[in-house]
Every structure is written in structure tokens, then in C-alpha cells.
C-alpha positions as CSV (number, residue, x, y, z in Angstrom):
1,X,-158.7,-147.5,-104.0
2,X,-160.3,-150.0,-101.5
3,X,-158.5,-150.2,-98.2
4,X,-157.5,-153.9,-98.8
5,X,-156.0,-153.0,-102.2
6,X,-154.3,-150.0,-100.7
7,X,-152.7,-152.0,-97.9
8,X,-151.7,-154.7,-100.3
9,X,-150.1,-152.2,-102.8
10,X,-147.9,-150.6,-100.1
11,X,-146.5,-153.9,-99.2
12,X,-146.2,-155.1,-102.8
13,X,-144.3,-152.1,-104.1
14,X,-141.9,-152.3,-101.1
15,X,-141.1,-155.8,-102.2
16,X,-141.2,-155.2,-106.0
17,X,-140.1,-151.5,-106.3
18,X,-139.2,-151.9,-110.0
19,X,-142.5,-153.4,-111.0
20,X,-143.3,-152.3,-114.6
21,X,-140.2,-150.2,-114.6
22,X,-141.8,-148.0,-112.0
23,X,-140.1,-144.6,-111.4
24,X,-143.0,-142.8,-109.6
25,X,-146.5,-143.8,-108.4
26,X,-149.6,-141.9,-107.5
27,X,-153.1,-143.0,-106.5
28,X,-155.3,-143.0,-109.5
29,X,-158.8,-141.5,-110.0
30,X,-160.4,-145.0,-109.9
31,X,-160.1,-146.2,-112.5
32,X,-157.2,-146.9,-112.5
33,X,-156.2,-147.6,-108.9
34,X,-152.6,-146.5,-109.4
35,X,-150.9,-144.5,-112.1
36,X,-147.2,-145.5,-112.6
37,X,-144.7,-143.4,-114.5
38,X,-142.0,-145.8,-115.8
39,X,-138.4,-145.2,-116.7
40,X,-139.4,-144.2,-120.2
41,X,-141.8,-141.5,-118.8
42,X,-144.8,-143.5,-120.0
43,X,-147.9,-143.5,-117.8
44,X,-149.3,-146.9,-117.0
45,X,-152.7,-147.5,-115.4
46,X,-152.7,-150.3,-112.8
47,X,-155.9,-152.0,-111.7
48,X,-155.8,-154.1,-108.5
49,X,-158.2,-156.8,-107.6
50,X,-158.2,-159.5,-104.9
51,X,-158.6,-163.2,-105.8
52,X,-161.4,-164.4,-103.5
53,X,-164.3,-166.8,-103.8
54,X,-167.2,-164.5,-102.8
55,X,-169.5,-167.4,-102.0
56,X,-167.1,-168.6,-99.3
57,X,-165.7,-165.3,-98.2
58,X,-168.9,-163.6,-97.1
59,X,-170.1,-166.2,-94.6
60,X,-166.6,-167.0,-93.5
61,X,-165.8,-163.4,-92.5
62,X,-168.9,-163.4,-90.2
63,X,-167.4,-166.3,-88.3
64,X,-163.8,-165.1,-88.4
65,X,-163.5,-163.5,-84.9
66,X,-164.5,-166.6,-83.1
67,X,-162.4,-168.9,-85.2
68,X,-159.4,-166.7,-85.1
69,X,-159.5,-166.7,-81.3
70,X,-159.5,-170.5,-81.2
71,X,-156.6,-170.6,-83.6
72,X,-154.6,-168.0,-81.7
73,X,-154.6,-169.9,-78.5
74,X,-152.9,-172.8,-80.2
75,X,-149.8,-170.7,-80.8
76,X,-148.7,-172.8,-83.8
77,X,-146.2,-170.2,-84.9
78,X,-144.3,-170.8,-81.7
79,X,-144.4,-174.6,-81.9
80,X,-142.5,-177.0,-84.1
81,X,-144.4,-178.7,-86.9
82,X,-144.1,-182.3,-88.0
83,X,-142.1,-183.3,-91.0
84,X,-145.2,-185.1,-92.2
85,X,-147.1,-181.9,-93.2
86,X,-146.5,-178.3,-94.1
87,X,-149.7,-177.0,-92.5
88,X,-153.1,-177.9,-91.1
89,X,-156.5,-176.5,-91.8
90,X,-159.2,-176.6,-89.2
91,X,-162.8,-176.6,-90.3
92,X,-165.0,-175.3,-87.5
93,X,-168.7,-175.9,-87.0
94,X,-170.8,-173.1,-88.5
95,X,-171.5,-170.5,-85.8
96,X,-168.9,-171.7,-83.4
97,X,-168.5,-169.5,-80.3
98,X,-165.3,-168.8,-78.5
99,X,-165.2,-169.4,-74.8
100,X,-162.3,-168.5,-72.6
101,X,-163.4,-171.2,-70.1
102,X,-162.7,-173.9,-72.7
103,X,-159.3,-172.5,-73.8
104,X,-157.2,-175.0,-71.8
105,X,-159.2,-178.1,-72.8
106,X,-159.3,-177.0,-76.4
107,X,-155.6,-176.5,-76.6
108,X,-154.8,-179.6,-74.7
109,X,-157.0,-181.8,-76.8
110,X,-155.8,-180.3,-80.0
111,X,-152.1,-180.9,-79.2
112,X,-152.9,-184.4,-77.9
113,X,-154.7,-185.3,-81.2
114,X,-151.9,-183.9,-83.4
115,X,-149.3,-185.8,-81.4
116,X,-151.4,-189.0,-81.8
117,X,-151.7,-188.4,-85.6
118,X,-147.9,-187.7,-86.0
119,X,-146.9,-190.8,-83.9
120,X,-149.3,-193.0,-86.0
121,X,-148.9,-191.2,-89.3
122,X,-148.1,-194.4,-91.3
123,X,-151.2,-196.2,-90.0
124,X,-153.6,-193.3,-90.0
125,X,-152.6,-191.2,-93.0
126,X,-150.0,-192.7,-95.3
127,X,-151.3,-193.5,-98.7
128,X,-154.6,-191.6,-98.3
129,X,-155.2,-189.0,-101.1
130,X,-156.8,-186.5,-98.7
131,X,-155.5,-186.6,-95.2
132,X,-158.5,-185.8,-93.1
133,X,-159.3,-186.4,-89.4
134,X,-162.9,-186.2,-88.2
135,X,-163.1,-188.6,-85.3
136,X,-163.3,-186.6,-82.1
137,X,-164.7,-189.3,-79.8
138,X,-161.9,-188.8,-77.3
139,X,-161.8,-185.1,-77.7
140,X,-165.1,-183.6,-76.4
141,X,-164.1,-179.9,-76.5
142,X,-162.8,-180.3,-80.1
143,X,-166.0,-182.2,-81.0
144,X,-168.1,-179.3,-79.9
145,X,-166.3,-176.8,-82.1
146,X,-164.5,-178.6,-84.9
147,X,-165.9,-180.7,-87.7
148,X,-162.7,-181.9,-89.4
149,X,-158.9,-181.3,-89.6
150,X,-157.0,-181.5,-92.9
151,X,-153.3,-182.1,-93.1
152,X,-151.5,-180.7,-96.2
153,X,-148.1,-181.7,-97.4
154,X,-147.2,-179.3,-100.3
155,X,-143.5,-178.5,-100.6
156,X,-142.7,-174.8,-100.8
157,X,-146.0,-173.7,-99.1
158,X,-144.7,-173.3,-95.5
159,X,-145.7,-170.3,-93.5
160,X,-144.9,-169.3,-89.9
161,X,-148.4,-170.2,-88.6
162,X,-149.1,-173.7,-89.6
163,X,-152.6,-174.1,-88.1
164,X,-155.1,-172.2,-90.2
165,X,-158.8,-171.9,-90.6
166,X,-160.6,-172.7,-93.8
167,X,-163.7,-172.1,-95.9
168,X,-166.8,-174.2,-95.5
169,X,-168.2,-177.0,-97.5
170,X,-166.5,-180.3,-96.6
171,X,-164.4,-182.1,-99.1
172,X,-163.2,-179.5,-101.6
173,X,-162.3,-179.2,-105.3
174,X,-159.3,-177.0,-105.7
175,X,-160.5,-176.0,-109.2
176,X,-163.2,-174.1,-107.4
177,X,-160.7,-171.4,-106.6
178,X,-159.4,-171.4,-110.2
179,X,-163.0,-170.8,-111.4
180,X,-163.2,-167.9,-108.9
181,X,-160.1,-166.4,-110.3
182,X,-161.4,-166.7,-113.9
183,X,-164.7,-165.1,-112.8
184,X,-162.8,-162.2,-111.2
185,X,-160.7,-161.7,-114.3
186,X,-163.9,-161.7,-116.5
187,X,-165.6,-159.2,-114.2
188,X,-162.6,-156.8,-114.7
189,X,-162.5,-157.3,-118.4
190,X,-166.2,-156.5,-118.9
191,X,-166.2,-153.2,-116.9
192,X,-167.5,-150.6,-119.3
193,X,-165.5,-147.7,-117.8
194,X,-162.3,-149.4,-119.0
195,X,-163.1,-149.3,-122.7
196,X,-161.8,-145.8,-123.3
197,X,-159.7,-145.4,-120.2
198,X,-156.3,-145.3,-121.9
199,X,-157.4,-142.4,-124.1
200,X,-159.2,-140.6,-121.3
201,X,-156.3,-140.8,-118.9
202,X,-153.5,-140.6,-121.5
203,X,-152.2,-144.0,-120.6
204,X,-149.7,-146.0,-122.6
205,X,-150.9,-149.3,-121.1
206,X,-153.6,-150.6,-118.7
207,X,-152.3,-153.4,-116.5
208,X,-154.2,-155.9,-114.2
209,X,-152.6,-157.1,-111.0
210,X,-154.6,-159.8,-109.2
211,X,-153.4,-160.5,-105.6
212,X,-154.0,-163.3,-103.2
213,X,-153.1,-163.2,-99.5
214,X,-154.2,-163.7,-96.0
215,X,-157.9,-163.3,-96.6
216,X,-157.8,-165.9,-99.3
217,X,-155.9,-168.3,-97.0
218,X,-158.3,-167.7,-94.1
219,X,-161.6,-167.6,-95.9
220,X,-161.3,-169.8,-99.0
221,X,-160.5,-173.4,-99.7
222,X,-156.9,-174.0,-101.0
223,X,-156.3,-173.4,-104.7
224,X,-154.0,-176.4,-104.8
225,X,-154.8,-180.1,-104.3
226,X,-153.4,-183.5,-104.9
227,X,-153.6,-183.2,-108.7
228,X,-154.0,-179.5,-109.2
229,X,-151.2,-177.1,-108.5
230,X,-150.5,-173.3,-108.9
231,X,-149.0,-174.0,-112.3
232,X,-152.4,-175.4,-113.4
233,X,-154.1,-172.3,-112.1
234,X,-151.8,-170.0,-113.9
235,X,-152.2,-172.0,-117.1
236,X,-156.0,-171.6,-117.0
237,X,-155.7,-167.9,-116.4
238,X,-153.2,-167.4,-119.2
239,X,-155.4,-169.3,-121.6
240,X,-158.4,-167.1,-120.7
241,X,-156.4,-163.9,-121.2
242,X,-154.7,-165.0,-124.5
243,X,-158.1,-165.8,-125.9
244,X,-159.4,-162.3,-124.9
245,X,-157.4,-159.9,-122.8
246,X,-160.2,-157.3,-122.8
247,X,-158.8,-153.8,-122.2
248,X,-155.6,-155.1,-120.5
249,X,-152.1,-154.9,-122.1
250,X,-150.6,-156.9,-119.3
251,X,-151.8,-159.0,-116.4
252,X,-150.1,-160.5,-113.4
253,X,-150.9,-162.7,-110.4
254,X,-149.1,-162.1,-107.0
255,X,-149.2,-164.5,-104.1
256,X,-148.8,-162.1,-101.2
257,X,-147.4,-164.4,-98.5
258,X,-144.0,-166.0,-97.6
259,X,-141.5,-164.5,-100.0
260,X,-144.2,-163.6,-102.5
261,X,-144.4,-165.0,-106.1
262,X,-145.3,-162.9,-109.1
263,X,-146.7,-164.7,-112.2
264,X,-147.1,-163.2,-115.6
265,X,-150.5,-164.1,-116.9
266,X,-150.4,-162.0,-120.1
267,X,-148.9,-161.5,-122.6
């Protein structure tokens, strides 16, 4: 099992200990990632996969260290957020470099800008479909490192840290992440070593669990937008699996942040 999947599953099973009627669990021979023995003494094979857009994730990770340092000095988790938005995404210039000599000016300018936007929300943001700020004329340090700031107001999506990084590419289409999810599901369905896996491993069922967490939040564009919500994402994934579930008897999607939400994708 990949390290990211292993770390995810430890947390997931602590939150959902009765998933699939689980009685005992052991690491699988890959595939499957995990073998679960349920309350009926059936053996279930569980395959884990992370929902990521690979085209965004690979270059984003290479810039992560510098961007994370800029975000950490803002200490957003320790500061109150505005009632006008749930969180902010900061898009950095490609190849931004962190500098401790600019920490004070970066933090001061960022907080000054956010205060201005909050105080002038009705004039600057109210009524605009995508709430974006990209005028850094009066904020030279931000201008050097940041290309735009997006304000999101999606009820139920609050997290402790409310200033986040984001994937690259300017204005985004949230359906891009839905397409990435469907591509990931298709990749798993088409793996040839799953075809006879239940017979080979004496499994009653083969189950797919797709998970989305901090790496998705940090490296990919949001999967929701003004007219595209998680319910739309789930509907698309369900339609895909109903049409052809491949080798899987069940499939789930788990959002691994805040309280966590488990969606049944199939059947």
C-alpha cells in the first residue's frame, strides 16, 4: 500500500470503524490494499485510490515548500475569518521563492488587503459570480509573489485554516476535478490484475474507496463552483459506475477533512 493510502486508511478506519461491517483488517497483498473480514466472516478486498488531478498535482508539489511557508506566516487558523467568505485561495506566481526578509511586509500587506476587501465587500465583490482580487498596485510584496486571490463562500466547507494555496491555471472549471475523478475510476476499473482477483484471493466482494484530502485541497482546483456542487460530482461518478462497475461490487467516495463525509457511489 502506498504511504499516502496507508496514512489515510489509519485515520479513516478510526473514524469509520464499522465500515463494510468490519471486524478485522489486514494489509493486503496488493491488490487488494486491505483485506477486511466482516461480521459474517466474509473476506472483502478493499482498493484505495486518491482523487487528484495529476496534471495539476505534479507541478504544484514542486512549488509546495515555498508556497506553504508563505501561507504559514499568515497564521489564518489563529485569526477570525469574515462572515463574507468561508475560505480564501491564494494563487502564487509559478516558481515563487520564500524569503524570510519579506515575511513582515508580506503578512502586513495581505492582512491590509483582506481588511480592505471585507470593509468594501458590497462595492468590490457583491454580485460577482467569481470573487477574485488581482490588483496589487498598492501591495508590492504581494505583487511579487501572488497573481490572484479567490474568495469562496460555500456553506458547510469551513476548515480551521481558511487561507489555502491552489492549483495553477487562472480561472477554473470545477468540472475539471469531476473529470479527474472519473478518469481515476476508469483507471482502476481497467486494471487487468483485478479481473480474477476475487477468485484468486477467495474474496466475497471487491470494493473501491476513493479518498480526497489535504493534497487535493492544496494542489488542485476546487471540485465545487457557483453552479457545480459535490452532489453533481457524486451524480456523475454514480452514473459512470452504474453503466459499468468493472470488477467492483461496491464503490465509495470519502472527503477526508473536517468531519469527513462518506458517499456511496455504487450500487
